[in-house]
N, C-alpha and C positions, 0 to 999 in steps of 0.2 A: 373544481379540481381536488384532486383527490391528496390525501395526507403521503409525505415523504417520510419513510421509516428507515433510521440507521441501526444496524446491527454488526457485531464483531463477526469478522471472518472465523469460521471455525472448521467448516466441512473441506474436502478436497474441491468440490465442485464450486464453493465460493471462492477458494484460493485461485481457481483458474478463471474464473468471473472477473476477479480482481485483477488478474495479471492481463487478461486479454481485454479489458474494458477500454483502453484508450484506441482500440482498432474501430470501434464503432463511431468514435468523435473524429478522428484524424485520418481516416483511412483514405479520403478524397481530397486530401491537402496535399498537393504537389512537393510543399517543403518538409513535410513530416519523415522524418527517418525513423521507422519502428524499432524499438529495441529487439534483441533476440530473446526469444521465448525462453530458452533454456538458459540464457543469462539471469533473466528475471527470478524465474524459478530458483536459480541457485543464491541469487540475493535474499531472496526470502525463506530460505530453507536455515530454520533454528539450529538443526542438529550440525550442519556442515559450516555455515558462513561464520568467519572469525568475529564479526560484530557481536554475535549473540553469546559468546563466552563471557562478556562483561557487560553487555547492553541488552536493552529490551524493546521491543517494538510490537503495536497492536495495528493490525487491519481492520478497516471498516468500510462497509458497502452501503450506499443509499439507494433504497428501491421505491418507485413508486407504481402502484398495480404491479406488483412482483418483476418489475424490468428494473434493471440496476440504471441508475441515473447519475451515480456519482461514487468517488472512492476517495480514501484518504489514508496513510498511514501516520501514526504518532509515534515516535521513538524517544528512549531515555537512555543517555550515555552517562553512567556514574564516574568513568574514568575522566571524560571531558569535565564533568561537573568538579571533580575534586583537582584538577589541574588548575582550572580557572576559578576556583571559589565561587561557583554558581550553582544554581538550581534550577536548570532549566531544561526543556524538553523541545523536540523539532517536530515539524510536520513536513510530510513529504509525499511524494506519489499522488497529488491532489489533482482529480480531475472532477 
């Protein structure tokens, strides 16, 4: 079995692979309601989405033999941490 390599999303191609990855997993599931691609792109747009005015996030892809086999987003919201007197981050978009 070959090694799984995790790398941070940096290129436009990686970003598109990150956004479209769930289709390869759930496309045949009759209960799956896919998100709108335009909405996912807007959600991850660092220049326009309001979250990025105060928070930060990093996207990661897992690859095995050059094929994407997983994804995850790690985020940090300093405003949340200040209000709740905490120091936590969150994970999301985990497949």
